[in-house]
N, C-alpha and C positions, 0 to 999 in steps of 0.2 A: 425520486430521491429517497434515501432512507438513512437511518442511523442505527447502528448496532452497539450494544453495551459490552459485548464480549466477542471473542473469536468464533465460537460455535454459532452464535446467532448471525454473525457477519457472513459465514459460509451459507447458511440457509437463506438469508435475505438477498444475497447477490444472485442466488439461484432463482429466486422468485422475481426479482426486479430486473435482472439482466442489464446492469448499468454499463455504460461505455468506459467510465473511470471509477476507480475505487481508491479513496484515501484511507490508509490503514495505519493506525497508531502502532508503533513498535511495542509499547507497553500495554498488554491486554491482561485482564484479570484471570483468564482461564488457561489459554494456550498462547504461544508466542505468535506474533504476526508472521514470522517465517513459516510456521505450520499452517497458517491460513492461506498464504499465497498459493500454494500448490493446488488445493481443491478449488479455490476461487478462479484461478487462472488456467485450470486444466480442461475447461469445457471446449465445445466446438467454436464458440465465438467469445473468447475470454476478454474481460475488460482490461484496460491499462491499469496497472496497480502501482501506486506510488506510496511509499512508506513515509510517515512523519514521526519525528522524535524530538523530545525535549533536550536530548544530548546532541553531541556533534556527530554528523554523518560518518566521519572517519572512524568513530568508535566501532562501527559495524563492518568495516573493511569490505572484503570481497563477499561476505555473507549476503549482502543485499543483492548483488548481481547473480549469485548462485541460486537465490531464492526464486527468481523469476520476476521480481519487481523491477520496474524501470529505473528506479532510483529512490533516494531518500532525501527529504528536506527537513532541516532543523525547524522546529516550530517558530522560533524567533525570526526566521527568514521566510516563513510561509506567506506567499502572496500569489496573485494570479500570474505574475511574471515568472516567479520561480517554478510554479506548476507547469506553465507553458514550456519553459526551458527543458524540464524533465521529460515532458510528453513528446517534445520534438527531438530528444536525444542529446541536448546540449548540457544537461546537468543543471543543478540549481544555480 
């Protein structure tokens, strides 16, 4: 398990830790989470990537799906059940 303070470090850390799942905040201080998804999810055994946001998931429209992330969960709705639903393909 790890925690990264910004997108650049998230890319490096996931390469080092090879996690199964990555929760990635949409609002990062250096680059967008959408820019992080491609290098993190582009390896031979990519993790499942789920975005989280303080805003409404609808605000990001199709951009989430195009990024390669499995889905997006509003922070107010973040729970084990919501995460499991996204990982299983049912959405939050």
